[in-house]
N, C-alpha and C positions, 0 to 999 in steps of 0.2 A: 305536609309530605314527606312519602319510603325514602327508603337508600338499593338504589337498581346491585342485584347483584349479577356476579361476571363469574360466574361455573370457574373459569383459567386468570383468574389475580385473587391473590390473598394478602391482605396485610399480614410479614413478617416484623417478631423485633429482635431486641440484639445486633451480632453485626451479621455485616451480608459481608456473602464470596470474595473470595481474589481475585480481582476481573483476570483474563489471560496471560498478557501482555500490562508492562505498566502502566499503559493512558485507557485502562482500557478497550480499546476496541484492537482486535484482534486480525491482523495485515502479514498473506507473506511479502505482498512489499514491499511495506514500509521496513522489516521484516529483513531484503533481502538487500532494504540498499545506507540503512544503517550497519549491514553490520560490512558494507565496502568504505575498502580506506582511499585519498588522493591517489586516480591514476589508477584505478583497479577499470577496468570495461569489459559487456561481451558482448555477444553479435545478436542480434535479435532478424529472425526469419521477417519475410512480405506480411504474413497473413498473423505474427502477433506486435506486430508497428503502431495503429489505434494504442493496443491495455496501454500497448508496454511508455509509448507519449505521455498516457491522461496518470499513469500511476506514476512516471517522475516529475509529468506538472505536479501532481501536489504531494509531494514527498520531499520532490530535491527539491524547490524553487530555488530555480533556478544557481545547481546547481553541478551542472551536468552539460552533458554536450554529448547532442544526440545527429547523426549523420549518417547518406544514406552511402555505403564503401563498394558495392559492384552491378556490376547489370541487370544484377537476379536481386535484386532489391534485397538486398540487408544493407542493415542496417547499424552501425558504433554504435553503443551507448557508455556514454566514458563520464565518469566523478571525475569534476574538474578543485567540487574546494570539501 
C-alpha cells in the first residue's frame, strides 16, 4: 500500500513554534475578559449583542451579568467574579 502525498502538509522534527497565547488559541474575547477585573463593565450596542453574549457564555461561564439598560436596546456586561 502506498502512502498518499499531500502537498501542503510536511512533517517537521524538533520543537514546534510557540502558541500566540498560553492556551494555544488566540481570541480577542478571551483576552478582553481575562483583562477585566471584578465589577469592570462595558456597554454593548444592540447590533453586537448576540456575538458578545455568545463569547461571554463561552469564556466567562457564569461570572458575568448581561442586562438591558435603555430603550435603544443597549446592554451592559459586568464581570461579577
